C-alpha positions in Angstrom: -147.2 -23.7 83.0 -149.4 -26.8 82.8 -153.1 -27.1 83.6 -154.7 -30.0 85.4 -158.0 -31.6 85.9 -158.5 -32.8 89.5 -160.9 -35.7 89.7 -162.6 -36.9 92.9 -162.0 -40.6 93.3 -165.0 -42.0 95.2 -168.2 -41.8 93.2 -166.6 -40.4 90.1 -163.8 -42.9 89.2 -165.0 -45.8 91.3 -168.3 -47.1 92.5 -169.4 -46.6 96.1 -172.2 -48.0 98.2 -174.6 -45.6 99.9 -176.4 -45.6 103.2 -179.0 -42.9 103.3 -177.3 -39.7 102.3 -173.8 -41.1 103.0 -171.3 -42.6 100.6 -169.4 -45.6 101.8 -166.0 -45.9 100.2 -164.4 -49.3 99.6 -162.3 -50.8 102.4 -160.5 -53.5 100.4 -159.5 -54.2 96.9 -162.4 -56.6 96.4 -164.8 -53.7 97.0 -162.9 -51.3 94.7 -164.8 -51.3 91.4 -163.5 -48.8 88.8 -166.1 -47.2 86.6 -165.7 -48.5 83.1 -167.1 -45.2 81.6 -164.2 -43.1 83.1 -161.4 -44.1 80.7 -162.5 -42.3 77.6 -163.2 -38.8 79.2 -159.8 -39.0 80.9 -158.1 -40.0 77.7 -159.7 -36.9 76.0 -158.5 -34.6 78.7 -154.9 -36.0 78.6 -154.9 -35.7 74.8 -155.8 -32.0 75.2 -152.8 -31.5 77.3 -154.2 -31.7 80.8 -152.6 -33.5 83.7 -155.2 -35.8 85.2 -154.9 -35.8 89.0 -157.0 -37.8 91.4 -157.9 -36.3 94.8 -159.4 -38.3 97.7 -160.2 -37.9 101.4 -159.7 -41.3 103.0 -160.4 -40.8 106.8 -160.8 -44.6 107.2 -157.0 -44.8 107.2 -156.8 -42.6 110.3 -159.7 -44.5 111.9 -157.8 -47.8 111.4 -160.6 -49.2 109.2 -158.5 -49.1 106.0 -154.9 -50.4 106.1 -152.6 -48.2 104.0 -151.3 -51.2 102.2 -154.9 -52.0 101.0 -155.4 -48.4 99.9 -152.1 -48.6 98.0 -153.3 -51.7 96.2 -156.5 -49.9 95.2 -154.5 -47.0 93.8 -152.1 -49.2 92.0 -155.1 -50.8 90.2 -156.5 -47.3 89.5 -153.2 -46.3 87.9 -153.1 -49.4 85.7 -156.7 -49.1 84.5 -157.1 -45.4 84.0 -154.9 -42.8 82.3 -154.0 -40.7 85.4 -150.9 -38.7 86.2 -151.0 -38.8 90.0 -153.1 -39.4 93.1 -153.3 -36.9 96.0 -154.5 -38.3 99.3 -155.6 -37.0 102.6 -155.7 -39.9 105.1 -156.9 -37.7 108.0 -160.2 -37.5 109.9 -162.2 -34.2 109.9 -161.3 -33.7 113.6 -157.6 -33.6 112.6 -158.3 -30.2 111.0 -155.5 -30.6 108.5 -155.3 -28.4 105.4 -155.1 -31.4 103.0 -158.6 -32.6 103.8 -161.1 -31.2 101.3 -162.7 -28.7 101.5 -159.3 -27.4 102.5 -157.2 -26.6 99.4 -154.0 -28.4 100.6 -154.1 -31.2 98.0 -154.6 -28.6 95.2 -151.8 -26.3 96.4 -149.5 -29.3 96.8 -150.2 -30.3 93.2 -149.7 -26.8 91.9 -146.3 -26.7 93.5 -145.2 -30.2 92.5 -146.4 -30.0 88.8 -146.0 -26.2 88.3 -149.7 -25.8 87.5 -151.6 -22.7 86.3 -154.6 -23.0 88.6 -156.6 -20.5 86.7 -156.6 -22.9 83.7 -157.2 -26.0 85.9 -160.4 -27.6 86.8 -161.8 -29.9 89.6 -164.6 -32.4 88.8 -166.5 -34.1 91.6 -169.9 -35.2 92.8 -169.3 -33.5 96.2 -169.3 -29.9 97.4 -166.0 -30.3 99.3 -164.1 -30.5 96.0 -165.8 -27.5 94.5 -165.0 -25.5 97.7 -161.4 -26.6 97.7 -161.1 -25.7 94.0 -162.5 -22.2 94.6 -160.0 -21.6 97.5 -157.2 -22.9 95.3 -158.2 -20.6 92.4 -159.3 -23.1 89.9 -162.6 -23.8 88.1 -165.0 -26.5 89.3 -167.7 -28.7 87.8 -170.1 -30.8 89.8 -171.6 -34.0 88.7 -175.2 -34.0 89.9 -175.6 -36.0 93.1 -177.2 -35.7 96.6 -173.7 -34.5 97.8 -173.5 -31.3 95.6 -174.5 -28.9 98.4 -174.9 -25.2 97.6 -171.3 -24.0 97.2 -169.9 -22.1 94.3 -169.2 -24.2 91.1 -168.7 -23.2 87.5 -170.9 -25.8 85.9 -173.2 -28.7 86.7 -173.3 -31.8 84.5 -174.7 -35.4 84.6 -171.5 -37.4 84.3 -167.8 -37.4 83.8 -168.0 -37.5 80.0 -170.1 -34.3 80.0 -167.6 -32.6 82.4 -164.7 -33.4 80.1 -166.7 -32.1 77.1 -167.4 -28.9 79.0 -163.8 -28.4 79.9 -162.7 -29.0 76.3 -165.3 -26.4 75.1 -163.9 -23.9 77.6 -160.5 -24.3 76.2 -161.3 -24.8 72.6 -159.0 -22.5 70.4 -162.1 -20.6 69.2 -162.7 -19.4 72.8 -159.1 -18.0 73.1 -158.3 -14.6 71.8 -154.8 -14.2 70.4 -153.4 -10.9 69.4 -150.7 -11.0 66.7 -147.3 -9.6 67.9 -147.4 -6.9 65.2 -150.6 -5.4 66.7 -149.1 -5.3 70.2 -146.0 -3.5 68.8 -148.3 -0.9 67.2 -150.2 -0.1 70.4 
């Protein structure tokens, strides 16, 4: 089975505006600015064998503020600029109470089914508590990038940026950290 790294889109892969303690996601392609420092960490994760999957709640689609065509244009650009394997999207508002909206685990379980993922070996990286909560429910590890949106939910590690998150994931799965028992020893037991 494969392992994946789920990456939150807004605030991690693209820049967002803020108003007080609220992130304001882009509503058109002209406002969609991909973070230049995201490419290298994602390349390292893919080189290590991880699928890189983007997750995003986009309630402005349901609210009629973000046309689906405009969102698709943003995601087409994201696919062209960054090494990602897929984008998982919840277009619903919180009041819809759907399972795909993070902190629900629906996007993670959909990905686990579609890509045949080992969730215990997978990770979620975000600057928001909702992703860490969804990861916990889905049975995967989570890392938070320090931000005002971290909350106080369970997470496995806390870092300053995406590069440090990728480094931490690669340390967790470095061959030195894995114990392998030769087949001969198993047969003797």
